[in-house]
C-alpha positions in Angstrom: 282.2 146.6 22.4 284.9 144.3 21.3 282.9 141.3 20.0 279.5 142.1 18.4 279.4 139.0 16.3 276.2 138.8 14.2 274.6 141.9 15.9 273.0 144.2 13.3 271.2 147.5 13.1 267.5 147.3 14.0 267.9 144.4 16.4 266.3 144.9 19.7 267.5 146.4 23.0 265.9 145.0 26.2 265.9 145.9 29.9 264.9 143.0 32.2 263.4 141.1 29.2 261.3 144.1 28.0 262.0 145.6 24.6 263.0 149.3 25.1 264.6 150.2 21.8 266.8 149.0 19.0 270.4 149.1 17.6 270.5 152.1 15.3 274.0 151.7 13.9 277.3 149.8 14.3 280.7 151.4 13.4 283.9 149.4 13.4 287.2 151.0 14.3 290.6 149.5 15.3 289.2 146.1 16.2 286.3 147.4 18.2 282.7 148.3 17.5 280.8 151.4 18.5 277.2 150.4 18.9 274.6 153.2 18.9 271.3 152.4 20.7 268.1 154.2 20.2 265.8 153.9 23.2 262.0 154.4 23.1 260.7 157.3 25.1 262.7 159.1 27.8 264.3 156.2 29.6 267.0 157.2 32.1 270.5 155.6 31.7 273.1 156.2 34.3 277.0 156.3 34.5 277.2 152.7 35.8 275.1 151.3 33.0 276.3 148.2 31.1 275.3 146.5 27.9 275.9 142.9 26.8 275.2 141.1 23.6 273.0 138.1 24.0 271.8 135.3 21.6 268.0 135.2 21.2 267.6 132.0 19.3 269.2 128.8 18.1 269.7 130.6 14.7 272.1 133.0 16.4 270.0 136.2 16.2 271.5 138.7 18.6 270.2 141.5 20.8 271.5 144.0 23.4 270.7 143.5 27.0 270.9 146.8 28.8 271.3 147.3 32.5 270.5 151.1 32.9 272.5 151.4 36.1 271.5 153.2 39.3 270.4 156.8 39.9 273.0 157.3 42.6 275.8 157.1 39.9 274.5 160.1 38.0 273.2 160.5 34.5 275.2 158.9 31.6 275.0 162.1 29.5 277.2 161.7 26.4 279.6 159.2 27.8 280.1 155.8 26.3 278.7 153.2 28.6 280.6 150.2 29.9 280.6 146.8 28.3 279.7 143.6 30.2 281.5 140.7 28.5 
């Protein structure tokens, strides 16, 4: 993710407005950030999944909005998912 702004570890991850996990860590490298998400339970995530960083409040608190993708694209596996600007 190129622009994570004020996103921090332990902030929520949501799918369709429902909390499904949290940010477990953020590592910066060469002007980009690798954001690791920890999802609750066994939630499927597919190859065409995307994530975007959203603002939750006027105070600038951030969260990750996850679109888990579609089953027809196949499982994500260990791939890095795409980023929706």
